[in-house]
MARVEX-829219 format. One record per residue (C-alpha): x, y, z. Coordinates in steps of 0.25 Angstrom, whole numbers. Example, Ala and Ser with C-alpha at 12.3 -4.5 7.8 and 13.67 -1.06 7.14 Angstrom:
<sites>
[[49; -18; 31]]
[[55; -4; 29]]
</sites>
This chain:
<sites>
[[-19; 109; -27]]
[[-26; 99; -36]]
[[-24; 84; -36]]
[[-34; 81; -48]]
[[-31; 70; -58]]
[[-31; 80; -69]]
[[-18; 86; -64]]
[[-10; 73; -65]]
[[-6; 73; -80]]
[[9; 73; -78]]
[[18; 81; -88]]
[[31; 74; -93]]
[[43; 78; -85]]
[[56; 82; -92]]
[[67; 72; -91]]
[[75; 83; -85]]
[[65; 86; -73]]
[[64; 71; -71]]
[[79; 69; -70]]
[[81; 82; -62]]
[[71; 78; -50]]
[[72; 63; -50]]
[[81; 63; -38]]
[[82; 55; -26]]
[[72; 60; -16]]
[[64; 55; -4]]
[[49; 50; -6]]
[[46; 58; 7]]
[[38; 47; 14]]
[[44; 54; 26]]
[[51; 67; 29]]
[[63; 66; 33]]
[[64; 54; 25]]
[[68; 40; 31]]
[[83; 41; 27]]
[[84; 53; 37]]
[[79; 44; 49]]
[[90; 41; 59]]
[[92; 32; 72]]
[[91; 45; 80]]
[[76; 40; 82]]
[[75; 27; 89]]
[[65; 18; 96]]
[[63; 27; 109]]
[[60; 39; 100]]
[[50; 31; 92]]
[[44; 26; 105]]
[[42; 40; 110]]
[[36; 44; 98]]
[[26; 33; 99]]
[[23; 36; 113]]
[[21; 51; 110]]
[[10; 48; 100]]
[[-4; 52; 105]]
[[-14; 41; 106]]
[[-23; 48; 96]]
[[-12; 48; 86]]
[[-16; 38; 75]]
[[-5; 29; 69]]
[[-1; 24; 56]]
[[5; 10; 56]]
[[15; 5; 46]]
[[19; -9; 47]]
[[31; -14; 39]]
[[32; -29; 34]]
[[46; -30; 28]]
[[44; -43; 20]]
[[41; -47; 6]]
[[42; -61; 0]]
[[48; -55; -13]]
[[57; -42; -15]]
[[52; -32; -25]]
[[64; -26; -31]]
[[59; -12; -31]]
[[55; -12; -17]]
[[60; -1; -8]]
[[54; -7; 5]]
[[60; -13; 18]]
[[57; -27; 16]]
[[63; -42; 17]]
[[60; -53; 7]]
[[56; -66; 14]]
[[49; -79; 9]]
[[47; -84; 23]]
[[37; -79; 33]]
[[45; -81; 45]]
[[52; -67; 44]]
[[38; -61; 42]]
[[32; -68; 54]]
[[44; -64; 63]]
[[43; -49; 58]]
[[28; -49; 61]]
[[30; -53; 76]]
[[40; -42; 77]]
[[31; -32; 70]]
[[20; -36; 80]]
[[29; -33; 92]]
[[33; -19; 86]]
[[18; -16; 85]]
[[17; -19; 100]]
[[29; -11; 103]]
[[24; 1; 95]]
[[10; 0; 101]]
[[16; -1; 115]]
[[25; 11; 113]]
[[13; 19; 109]]
[[6; 14; 122]]
[[-8; 14; 117]]
[[-16; 9; 105]]
[[-15; 20; 94]]
[[-25; 22; 83]]
[[-20; 18; 69]]
[[-25; 25; 56]]
[[-16; 18; 46]]
[[-9; 5; 45]]
[[1; 1; 34]]
[[8; -12; 32]]
[[20; -11; 22]]
[[32; -18; 18]]
[[38; -26; 12]]
[[25; -34; 11]]
[[15; -34; 23]]
[[7; -45; 15]]
[[18; -55; 17]]
[[12; -57; 31]]
[[3; -69; 32]]
[[-12; -67; 33]]
[[-12; -70; 48]]
[[0; -61; 51]]
[[-7; -50; 43]]
[[-19; -50; 52]]
[[-10; -52; 65]]
[[-2; -40; 62]]
[[-14; -31; 59]]
[[-21; -36; 72]]
[[-9; -33; 80]]
[[-9; -19; 75]]
[[-23; -18; 79]]
[[-20; -23; 93]]
[[-10; -12; 95]]
[[-16; 0; 88]]
[[-30; 6; 86]]
[[-34; 1; 72]]
[[-48; 4; 68]]
[[-57; 3; 55]]
[[-52; 16; 50]]
[[-37; 12; 50]]
[[-31; 11; 36]]
[[-23; -2; 35]]
[[-15; -3; 23]]
[[-6; -15; 18]]
[[4; -16; 7]]
[[1; -29; -1]]
[[10; -37; -10]]
[[-1; -44; -19]]
[[9; -55; -23]]
[[9; -61; -9]]
[[-6; -59; -4]]
[[-16; -69; -4]]
[[-31; -69; 0]]
[[-27; -73; 14]]
[[-18; -61; 15]]
[[-29; -52; 10]]
[[-39; -57; 20]]
[[-28; -55; 31]]
[[-26; -41; 27]]
[[-41; -38; 27]]
[[-42; -45; 41]]
[[-31; -36; 45]]
[[-39; -23; 41]]
[[-32; -20; 28]]
[[-39; -7; 22]]
[[-28; -3; 11]]
[[-19; -12; 3]]
[[-7; -7; -5]]
[[-3; -16; -16]]
[[10; -16; -24]]
[[9; -17; -39]]
[[21; -9; -44]]
[[20; -14; -59]]
[[12; -25; -66]]
[[22; -28; -77]]
[[28; -42; -75]]
[[41; -37; -80]]
[[42; -26; -70]]
[[38; -35; -59]]
[[49; -45; -62]]
[[59; -34; -62]]
[[55; -30; -48]]
[[53; -44; -43]]
[[38; -41; -40]]
[[29; -51; -49]]
[[15; -47; -46]]
[[5; -51; -57]]
[[-7; -41; -58]]
[[-17; -52; -54]]
[[-10; -53; -41]]
[[-12; -39; -38]]
[[-27; -40; -43]]
[[-30; -52; -34]]
[[-25; -44; -21]]
[[-32; -32; -25]]
[[-45; -39; -27]]
[[-44; -47; -14]]
[[-42; -34; -6]]
[[-54; -27; -13]]
[[-62; -39; -10]]
[[-59; -38; 4]]
[[-63; -24; 5]]
[[-49; -17; 5]]
[[-51; -7; -6]]
[[-40; 3; -3]]
[[-29; -2; -12]]
[[-16; 4; -15]]
[[-7; 0; -26]]
[[8; 3; -29]]
[[14; 4; -43]]
[[28; 8; -47]]
[[35; 15; -58]]
[[50; 14; -61]]
[[51; -1; -60]]
[[60; -9; -69]]
[[54; -11; -83]]
[[42; -2; -81]]
[[37; 6; -92]]
[[26; 15; -95]]
[[18; 5; -102]]
[[20; -5; -90]]
[[16; 6; -80]]
[[3; 8; -88]]
[[0; -7; -87]]
[[2; -6; -71]]
[[-7; 6; -71]]
[[-18; -2; -79]]
[[-18; -13; -69]]
[[-17; -4; -56]]
[[-28; 6; -61]]
[[-37; -6; -64]]
[[-35; -11; -50]]
[[-40; 3; -45]]
[[-32; 4; -31]]
[[-36; 16; -23]]
[[-21; 21; -22]]
[[-9; 19; -30]]
[[6; 22; -27]]
[[15; 24; -39]]
[[29; 23; -34]]
[[42; 25; -42]]
[[52; 14; -40]]
[[63; 19; -32]]
[[76; 12; -37]]
[[85; 13; -25]]
[[94; 0; -26]]
[[104; 7; -17]]
[[94; 6; -6]]
[[86; -6; -10]]
[[96; -16; -15]]
[[86; -26; -21]]
[[83; -15; -31]]
[[96; -18; -38]]
[[88; -30; -44]]
[[82; -19; -52]]
[[92; -14; -63]]
[[92; 1; -66]]
[[92; -3; -80]]
[[77; -8; -80]]
[[72; 4; -72]]
[[64; 15; -80]]
[[71; 28; -81]]
[[66; 41; -75]]
[[58; 45; -87]]
[[51; 32; -88]]
[[48; 32; -73]]
[[42; 46; -74]]
[[34; 42; -86]]
[[28; 29; -78]]
[[25; 38; -66]]
[[18; 48; -75]]
[[10; 37; -82]]
[[6; 31; -69]]
[[2; 44; -62]]
[[-6; 49; -74]]
[[-14; 35; -76]]
[[-17; 34; -61]]
[[-22; 48; -60]]
[[-30; 46; -73]]
[[-35; 33; -66]]
[[-42; 40; -54]]
[[-30; 41; -45]]
[[-25; 54; -38]]
[[-10; 56; -37]]
[[-6; 57; -23]]
[[7; 63; -19]]
[[19; 57; -26]]
[[15; 42; -30]]
[[1; 39; -25]]
[[-12; 39; -32]]
[[-26; 37; -26]]
[[-40; 37; -29]]
[[-49; 49; -24]]
[[-55; 41; -13]]
[[-42; 36; -8]]
[[-37; 42; 6]]
[[-24; 47; -1]]
[[-32; 56; -11]]
[[-41; 61; 0]]
[[-29; 64; 9]]
[[-22; 71; -3]]
[[-35; 80; -5]]
[[-35; 83; 10]]
[[-21; 87; 10]]
[[-18; 76; 20]]
[[-10; 66; 12]]
[[3; 61; 19]]
[[15; 54; 15]]
[[22; 43; 24]]
[[31; 31; 23]]
[[20; 24; 16]]
[[18; 35; 6]]
[[6; 44; 4]]
[[-4; 42; 15]]
[[-17; 48; 20]]
[[-12; 44; 34]]
[[-11; 56; 43]]
[[-6; 49; 55]]
[[5; 56; 62]]
[[11; 43; 67]]
[[16; 31; 58]]
[[21; 19; 66]]
[[30; 10; 58]]
[[30; -5; 61]]
[[40; -15; 56]]
[[54; -15; 52]]
[[59; -3; 44]]
[[45; 4; 46]]
[[45; 19; 47]]
[[35; 27; 56]]
[[32; 42; 58]]
[[29; 48; 71]]
[[26; 63; 74]]
[[40; 64; 79]]
[[47; 58; 67]]
[[50; 45; 60]]
[[54; 31; 64]]
[[59; 19; 57]]
[[60; 5; 62]]
[[73; -4; 60]]
[[73; -10; 46]]
[[80; -23; 49]]
[[69; -33; 54]]
[[79; -39; 64]]
[[82; -25; 70]]
[[68; -21; 70]]
[[64; -34; 77]]
[[75; -33; 87]]
[[70; -19; 92]]
[[56; -24; 94]]
[[60; -37; 101]]
[[67; -27; 111]]
[[55; -19; 113]]
[[60; -8; 105]]
[[54; 0; 94]]
[[62; -4; 81]]
[[65; 11; 78]]
[[78; 12; 69]]
[[78; 27; 65]]
[[69; 39; 64]]
[[68; 54; 63]]
[[63; 65; 72]]
[[55; 75; 65]]
[[58; 90; 67]]
[[48; 101; 64]]
[[56; 104; 51]]
[[55; 90; 47]]
[[40; 90; 49]]
[[38; 103; 41]]
[[46; 97; 29]]
[[39; 84; 30]]
[[26; 91; 29]]
[[31; 99; 17]]
[[36; 87; 10]]
[[24; 79; 13]]
[[14; 90; 7]]
[[23; 90; -6]]
[[23; 75; -7]]
[[8; 74; -4]]
[[1; 87; -9]]
[[11; 92; -19]]
[[10; 105; -12]]
[[15; 112; 1]]
[[13; 125; 7]]
[[26; 126; 15]]
[[23; 139; 23]]
[[10; 132; 27]]
[[17; 119; 32]]
[[27; 128; 39]]
[[16; 136; 46]]
[[10; 123; 51]]
[[23; 120; 58]]
[[25; 134; 63]]
[[38; 135; 54]]
[[43; 145; 44]]
[[44; 141; 30]]
[[57; 149; 27]]
[[67; 138; 30]]
[[61; 130; 19]]
[[65; 140; 8]]
[[77; 131; 4]]
[[67; 120; 0]]
[[59; 130; -9]]
[[73; 134; -15]]
[[76; 120; -18]]
[[63; 119; -25]]
[[66; 130; -35]]
[[71; 121; -46]]
[[60; 111; -44]]
[[50; 122; -45]]
[[57; 127; -58]]
[[56; 113; -63]]
[[41; 112; -60]]
[[41; 102; -49]]
[[35; 112; -39]]
[[29; 126; -38]]
[[32; 135; -27]]
[[23; 146; -22]]
[[28; 153; -10]]
[[29; 142; 1]]
[[20; 133; -7]]
[[25; 121; -16]]
[[17; 114; -26]]
[[21; 102; -34]]
[[14; 101; -48]]
[[6; 89; -50]]
[[14; 86; -62]]
[[27; 86; -54]]
[[22; 78; -42]]
[[32; 67; -45]]
[[43; 77; -41]]
[[37; 80; -27]]
[[48; 73; -20]]
[[58; 82; -27]]
[[50; 94; -22]]
[[48; 89; -8]]
[[63; 86; -6]]
[[66; 101; -5]]
[[60; 101; 9]]
[[68; 89; 13]]
[[80; 95; 22]]
[[86; 81; 23]]
[[87; 77; 9]]
[[100; 73; 3]]
[[99; 74; -12]]
[[101; 62; -20]]
[[103; 53; -9]]
[[100; 38; -12]]
[[90; 37; -1]]
[[79; 41; -10]]
[[72; 37; -23]]
[[71; 45; -35]]
[[60; 55; -37]]
[[54; 50; -49]]
</sites>
C-alpha cells in the first residue's frame, strides 16, 4: 500500500459518522491495555522475567521523573507539582537505587539500544543531577555511541546550563512540548510559553549538535480555533522539527481531577476538533512530513518514516517508535515496562515505590501475563495502528494458529466497512488513508477485553 503525501487530502466526514464513531476507545499503546493489569503479577514474577532475559537481548530503558514546577491543566501524566528541589533530589536517590536493583537482578551488564526520560518533566533535574543520572545508567548498563537517548524537555525551565548538561549526558533526541502558541489558549490551560522561549531552546539544542527534534502540538484545547491552529502550524513548520506529534486533548476530568479547571463550555465541539485535526494533517503533509500511524508526522529521513516503509514500525507506551527491543524496562514511580512474558507497572505513589526499593524489592504494583492469544491480537492491533493494514491469516500462520476463531471480530467490523472505515478482502483488512483517524475504532474489534463506553479511555476523535 502507498503512503505518499498525495493521498492525504482528507474529505470531510459527515456529522453522523463523526458522532457514531466518537466513542471511548483505547489508544492501544499496549494490548491488553493498562486497565487490565492486576496484582497477580508481583515483584518475584518480574524478577524472574529479568533473570530469564538472554544477555544478547538489547533493552530499552524508560526513566520516569514525576515532578513539574507548574501543572498544565490538560495533563494526563502521573506527576506532582513542587517548587522545592528537595523532593526531586530525594526521588533521584531512590531512582539510582532502583537502577542498581534492576541491574543486580539481571545479573550482567545488558546492552541498551534506547533510553527515554519522561515525566512529569525530566528537565526539572539540576544540571549536575542530569549528568549524575546518565552516568549511573552507563555504569550499570552497556550504553554505546549507537544508543538513542531521548529526553522530554519543557522549554520554560531550561537554561543554557541544563542544555549543556543534557549534551554531556549523551542526549541524541529532544522532545519539546509546544501544544499551542496562542496566549489565550495557553492561559486557559495554565501553560504560558512564549514562542521565543521555544525558539531559544531549539536553537541551543541545534547549536550543540542535537539535530533530532520532536515537537508536540494539540488540538481540542479550550478556545482553540482553526485560525489559531494555523498560527501554531506556521510557527512549528518554520522551526522544522524532524518529527511532530499531533495529539487530541483527552478531557477526562473523572480520571484527572485537575482537568475540572477547564470548563466544558470553552472546549471545541466535535466538528471543530475534527476540522482542526484535518487542517493540521493536511498542512503538515504539504509541508514535507509523512503521516505516521494515528498522530505522528515525520520527515523522509526520520527513523519513524524508515521503519514505516520497512514494515517495522511499532507502538509502545511512549507512542510510535522504531525501537524493536523485546524488553522495555520501566524505572521510576508509575513507570510501565514490557517483557517477553508480559507487562509490569511500578507503584504510583512515590512513598510506596520508595518503601519497596529500600527493602531491596522490585517496586512492582501490578502487571499482566501474556497468552498466545493476547500476542496474536496484539500483533493484529499493532499492524492496524501502524500500517493501516493487516493480513490476519498471515499473522495467525506466524503463530501456528487458525484464524477462524477471529471471525466474530470480522462480523463486528461489518457496519464499519459499510460506513467506509475499512475494507475487508478475505482475511485482509485495510483502513483507507482518508479514514485513518478511525483506526482505533477498527482495531477495537480485536480487543476481547474491551467493555464498551467505559470511562477508562479517551474519545476516538
